N, C-alpha and C positions, 0 to 999 in steps of 0.2 A: 274288862281288864284281863279276862282269862287267856286271850291269845298271847299275852306278854309272858306268862309264866313258863311255857315251854322254851321260849328263847332264853329266859334267865337261867333255866335249868341247864340248857346246852352250854351257855357261857360259863356257868359255874363248873361244869364237868371239864371243860377245856382248860380253865384256869387251874383246876386241881391237878390235871395231868402235867401241866407245865411246872407247877410247884414240885410235884413228885419227881419228875425228871431232873429238875434243877437241884433238888436235894441229893440225888444220887451222884451227879457229876460236878456240882458246883458251877460257878460262872467262870467266864474267861478271866484270866489274870490281868491286872493292870500294874503300872509302875507304882512304887510305894507311895509316892506323893500325889497319886491320882485322887480325883474328887469322889471316886467310888471305892468302897472297901468291902471285902468279903470276909466273913468269919471263917476260921479254920473249922473244917468238918471232921477232922480225924481225932479219934480217941485211941491212945496206944497204952499198952500195959508196960510196966518197967522192963519186962523181958524183951519187948520189941523196941530196942534202942535205935535211934536214928543213925544211919550210916552216912558219913560225909567223905566224898572221894573226888580227886582230880581225874581228868581224862587220862586214860591209859595210852590211847593211840588215836591218831587222825587217820581215818580210813577212806575218806573221799572228800573232794572239794571241787569247786567250779573254776577257780582262778586264784593266783596269788602274785604279789609284786616281785617276790624273790626269784632266785635262780633254782633250777632243778638240782643243781649240784652243790648247794650250800644250805645253810639254815637261816641266813639273813632274810628277814621280812617274809618268811614262808609260813604256810598253814601248820607245818609240823611243830612250830613253836607253841601251839595250843596244848600239846600233850604235857602231862606232868605238872609239877608245882609252878607257881608264878616265877618269872624271870625278872620282872620289872616292878610290878605293883607293890606298894602304892605310889611309886614315883610317876610323874607325868612327863610327857615329851615324846620325841621321836627316837625310838630305840630299835636297833636291828634285831633284837631278840624277840620281837613280837610277831604276830600274824597280821598280814596286811593284804587286802584284796587288790586287784589290778587297777580299779578305777574309783573315781569319786566325783561328786557334783554332776552337772549336766553337760560337761564339755564333750564327753564321748558320744553323746547323742546329737551333738551339733557339728561333728566333723564329717568330711566326705565319706568315710567308710561306714558310717552309721546305717544299718539296714532299715528299710521302711517297716513300720510297726505292723504286726499281724492283725488282721481283722478278727473280731469276736474274742479278743482277749478280755476276760472279765475284769471289771474295774477294781475288784478287791484283790486281784493278784498283782502284788507290787514287788515281789522278790526279784533281785538281780543276781545274787550270788548265794552260795551255801557252803557249809562245811559240816561233816559228820564225824562224831567222836564216839569212841567206845570207852566203857568204864569196866573196872575189874568185876564188880558184883552187880547182879540184877537187883533192883529195888523198885518199890512203889514210890515215885517221885513226890517229894513234899516241897522242894525248892530247887531252882536252877539259878546260880549266880554267875554272871559274866563279868570278868575283870577287864575293863576298858581303860587303856592308859593314854590314849590320844584321840581327840575328836570323837567322843562317844555319840551314840544315838543311831547307829546303823542297824542294829538288830531289830527285826520286825516280827519274826516268828520263831517259836521254839517248838519242836516236835519230838515225840518219843516213838520208838519202834518196838514192836513185840518180838522181833527176831533177835536171837542171841548169836552174834558173829562168832563166838568162841565155843558154841555147842557142837559136839562131834556128830550129833544126829542131823540128818538133812532137814532143811526148812520145810514146813508145811504151809501154814497160813502166815502171811506177813501183813501186819497192820500198822499203819501210822496214825498217831493221834496228836492233834494240836494241843499243846499245853498252854500256850499263850500266843496271842497275835495282836497287832496294832498297826494302823497305817503309819507311814513315815512321818515323823515329827521332828521339828528343828530343836536341837539342844544348843543353847547359846553359851557354850563353854567348851574349852578344849582340854580341861583338866581330867585326871584319872577319876574313875568312879567305879563302885561295885554295883552293877545293875542287878536288881533283885525284883523281877516281876512276880506278881502273885499268880501262881499257875493253877490250872485245873487238875483235879484228881482223876486218875485213870484206873481201870480195873485189871491191868496186867502189869507185871514187873518189867523193867527195861534196863539195859546197859548200853543203849545206842541212842544218842541224842543228836539232833540236827538243828543248827542255827541257820536261819535265812536272813539275809541283810538287804537293805536298800540304802545306798550311799548318795542318792541324788541330792539330798539337802545339806550335805556336808561341805565345809569350806576346804577340807583337805582329807587325806587318807585316814580312815579309822584304823586304830591299832588295838588288837585284842591280845591279852596275855595268858589267860587261863579260863577254864570253865569248871565250876564246882557243882556237883550233883549231890543233893541231900535226898535221903529216902529211907523207907522202912523195908526190911527184908520180908516181913509178913504183911499181908494185906490189912490195912487199917479198917476198923469198923466205922461206918458212916452214920452220923446222926441226921435227923431231919432239920437241924438248926441251919437256917440260912437267912441272910438279910439283904435288903436292897437289891432285889432281883430286877435286872433291867430287861424288859420285854424285847428289846432290840437284839438281845443275845440269843433269842430262841430261833434256831434255824432248823431246816428240815433234817440235817444230819444229827441233830440232838435227840431225835426220837428213836427208841430201840424197836426191834422187830416185834417184841411181845406186846407193843402198844398199837400195832397196826389195826387189829380188829376193833379196838376201842375208837380209833380215829375214823375207821370206816363207818361205824355207827354214828359218830358225830357228823360226818359228811352227809349221811342220809337224812339226819334230823335237820341239818341246815338246809338241805335241798328241799325237803318236804315243807319246811316252814317258810322259805323265802322265794323259791324258784317256781316259775310257771312255765308250762310247756309252750314253746314257740316254734317258728319255722326252723327247718333243719339247719340251714346255713345262713339264715337271714338273707341279706343281699350280698354277702361277702363273695360268693362264688360268681357274681356278676362282674367283679373287677377283672381287668386285663391280667393275663398270666404274669406278665413282666412286672406289673405293679405289686402283685402279691409277693413275688420273689424279692422285690426291693424292700418291702416291709419286713419280711422274714430275715433279711440280711442283717438286721439290727439285733437279732437274738443271739445269746451265747449258745455254745454247743450243747450243754445239758438241756437248755430250754427248747432248743430245736428238736432234740430227741424226744422230749416229753410231748411236745406239740404234735409230733408225728403219730402219736397214739390216740389222738382225739377223734379223727374222722378220715375218710378216704381222701377227701379233697386236700386236707392239710398234710396227710401222709405223702401224697404225691409231690407236693411242693417241698416238704422238708427232706425228702430223699433225693431231690434233684441234684445231680453232681455239680451243677453250677453253684450250689450253696457251699461247696467244699473245695473250691479252688485254692483258698488260703485256709490251711488246717493247722491250728496251733494247739498241740496236746500237752505242752509244757505245764500249764496251770493244773493239770489233772494227773501229774506224774505219780502221785501216791496211790491212785486207784486204777491206773491203766494196766491192763493185762492182755493176754492172747485173745480172750473173748471180746474185749473192747475193740481190738483191731479187726477181728473177724466181722464184728457187727458193722464197722465202718467201711469195710473193704468195698462193698458194692457201690457205695456212694462216692468213692474217691477216684473214679476213672478219669477225671479231668484235673486232678490236683496238680498245682504248679509250685506251691510253697508248702512245705511240710516241716513242722517243728516238733521233734521228738526229744528235745533237750530234757535231761534229768530223768527220763523214763527208763523203765526196765530194770531197775536196781533189784538185786537179790532174787532174781528169778521171776519177777513179776511178768516179764515177757521173755519167751524162749526164742532161740534162734529160728526154729520153724515159724513161730508166730511173728517174729521180727522185732528187733529192739535196738537200743543205742549204746548203753553202757556195756552191753553184752555183745556189741558189734564184733563180728569176726570176719574172716576172709569170705565166707559164703555169703554173708549179708551184703558185703561190698560188691561181690560179683553179681548178685541179684539186682542191686541198685543200678549198676552199669548196664545190665541187659534190659531191664524193664523200664528204666527211666532215661532213655537216650536224649530227651530234650531238657533234662535237668539243668537249671541255670544257677542254683544256689545250693552249696553243700557246706555245712558247718559241722566239723568234727572236733570242735574245741574241747580239750581235756579228755579226749578218748584215748587215754594213755595205755589202755589194755589192748588196743587194736594192734595186731602183729604187723611188722614192717612190710611183709609181702602183700598184705591186703591193699596197700595203697596203689599197687600197679594197676588195679582195675579202674582207678579214677581217670586214667589217660583215655578211656573209651568215651568219656563224657565231653565231647568236643565243644559243646555249646555252653560250658560253664562260664558264668560271668563273675561269680563270687566263690572263693574257696578259702575256708578257715581251717588251718592245721595247727593252731596254737596248742602247745604241750602234747603233741603226738610224737610217735616214733617213726615218722616218715624218714626214709633213707635217701641218700643222694641220687642213686640210680633211678628210683621210682619217681622222685621229684623232677628230675631232668626229662623223663618220659612224659610226665604230666604237662610240663611247660612246653614241650615240643608240639603236643597235639592240641592243647587247650589255648589256642591263640586268641580267643574271645575274652579272656580274663580281664576284668576291670578292677577287682578287689582281691588281694592276696595277703593272707596272714601266715607268717612263718615264725612267729614269736616263740621263743623257748623250745625250738626243735633241736634237741641235743644230739641227734643221730647224724646230722648233716656234717660232712667232713670238711668241705671247702666251700665257703659261701661266695668266694670270688667266682667260682665256676657257675654257681647258681645265678649270681647277679649277671654274669655274661649271657647266660641263656635267657634270662628275663628280658634283658635289653635287646636281644636279637629277635625274640619271638612274641613278646607280649607288648605290642605297640599301643594297645588300647588301655593299658593299665593306668588306673587313676589313684589307687591307694596301695601302699605296700608297708607291711609291718615286719620289721626285722629285729624286734625287741630281743635283746640278749643273744644275738647271734655272735658266736665267739671268735670268728676269725676273718671277717670281711675287712678288706684293706682299701686303699685309695684306688687300686686297680678295678675292683668290683664297683666302686662308686662311679668311676669314669664310665664304665659300660652302662650302668643304670641311667646316668644323667644323659648320655648321648642317645640311648635307645628308647627311653620312656619319657618323652618330653611332655606328656599329658598329665604327669603325676601331680596330684593335688595334696597328697598326704604321704608323709614318709616318717616312719618311726625307727630311729637308730639309737634308741635308749640303751645304755649299758653295753655298748659295743666297744670294748677296750682297745681294739687294734687300730682304730681310726685316730689319726693325728692331724691337727689343723696345719701343722708345718708342711704337710705334703700338698696343701692346696685343695684337699678334697671337699671341704665345706664351701670354699669359694666357687669351685666348679658347680656344686649343687645350686648355689644361689644364682649363678649366671645362666645355667642351662634349664632350670625349672622355674620359670616365671609364674606358673599357675599355683605354686605351693600355697596351701591354706593352713596346713598343720605340719610342723616340723618338731620332732622330739630328738634332742641331742643330750638326753639325760645322763648325768654322771660322766660326761666327757670333760675332763679337766683342762683340755688343750684349747677349747673354744675361746676365741679372743675377740678384741674389738674389730679387727679387720673383717672377721666372719659376720659380725652383727651389722657392720656398715654395708657389706655386700648384700645382705638380706634387705636392708633398708632401701638400697638403690634398685634392686632387681625384683624383689618379691613383695610388691605393694599390696597384694591380696591376702597376705598372711593374717590368720586369725588366732592361731595357737602356737606358742613357742615355749619349749621347755629346755632350759640350759642349766638345770640344777647341778651344783657342784663345781662349776668352773671357777678358776682363780684369776682369770685374765680379762674379764669384761668389766668395764667401768660404767658409772652412771651416765657419762656423756654419750657413749655409743648407744645406750638404751634409749636415751631421749631422742636421738636421731631416728631410731627405729620406730618409736611411738609417734613421732611427727609424720613419718612417711607412710606407715601402715595404719590407715584410718579405721580399718575393720578389726584390728587386734582386740581380742577380748580376754585372752588368758596369757599371762607371762609368768612363768615359774622361775624365780631366781633364788630358790632355797639353797643355803650353804654356799652362796657365791661370796667369796671372801672380800671382794672390793665393794660389794653392795651392802652398806650398813642400813640400820633402821631409819636413820635420818634421810638417806637417799630415797628409800622406798616411800616415805611420807611425802617427800617433795614431788616424786613422780605421780603418786596417787592424787595429789592436789592438782597437778597440771593435766592429768588424764584420768578423770574419775570414772570413765566408762570401762576402763581396763581393770580386770582382776589381777593384781600383782601379788603373787604368793611369795612370802619370804619366811623361811624357817632358819633357826640358828642351832648350832651344835650345843648339846647339853654342857 
């Protein structure tokens, strides 16, 4: 029996370390009605009263439904006290992200997924909020007023955006996280996850969301931060520790030596010396590469430290053709990029979304939210074969920086959503980038005349398959005519919230007749769309899969039935706030066409 006792001792030590670490940090939070509960670990004196505050300012976000020049449906509505809560429903005074459900992943403009994206990274959008006072968080409450359930991660930052002194170390800590779950209710709720305690004060909170399981847009009204100004004393009381919560990041540096001793004991007790590489090095080089291709980026970097053979394979540039750094945005810095530089000589797809915030990555080191003209110039010179460039929400990039994109003549996808690209630079890009297949110009407020842009697109971009003109402010039937005649391969067209388009000019009829390949057409909030337009789509665009005519007053159930009978692949039909389409008509259409998701919302 004696050989058993050393192993029991090792296991006991390991369990003790886990308990001690868990007592310091508590477990991950869960929704209040979860089957797991965690005791509060804080003891506070009467002098250390809890501070409750609403967000002071929205400092960063990835997307929003609203316009850049208004407050309706924008992220800026999350600042200050609630506008709507506890009322439920669709209100313009709330914060709404750009997408919901899986429809945007099923349309022609959807990019192919990056390889090696960790399965636990589920975030699609984010918003960052600052608060007046730095506190040690005890609770974060999110007031959701319509289709709740999108929030999947809450993080806190050690940096104080209002501090006059320059930032030194910037650290993000996850307060709570959970995989996307379906909430079978659309009513308002106060979301109160049980958060983890952290060892630094914060006044910068980040919400990350995933709307893929929602039936419609989620709407957020306010965020409330509860916390203590002084660091609370932690007790060793803890209950129901879930061993699945124990991750590598949970261990502090001062426990490294203890863990090393444990590793040695495990090794001495259970491992025997064997051949250096077994027979692994007898496998063909290509087969080993294929096996390693299934590893995440951190695992690939760890494996490179094990032996010379695996180091050679893990550092092969073929492993880094698709490089997705977005899941690691909180820890990526100049050193990380320098470490990866030698491995990325063959990179074709590079995702730096969300990275580089608050000086994590410098301009010399290369970053994204920090992007400036120098960075764009380097991209154009060093990556002449670049095919995919996504500058979505890079709203701090100066207008002159976009001139360099025109040098990337091989571009096939260009996303300029919410950027300050100006008309002259965009015309130059369109003139030289004739290979473009996907172009997003949504919410580009610096463009003066969209008819001129549409004319250039029709003349130069003959291969264009998808075009996003969401909220372009002045396109008319003249621009639509140029588009329809020049880009006949278009499969997707977003003209949502384009107020200058009128059905009476025949612009929508022209689209239907000249673009038979259309699969997605968004005419959101265009009140002039009428039965004639719907019937033209039914006759000419039989491949249609997604149609949004939210807000029209002139479409009847009879024309919609013709459309549904003709377009057999139609899966999404948004008729929200369409005055002629009542609830009874929707129920009848749903009964006749059960495969189609017909969305109908009513004004409060």
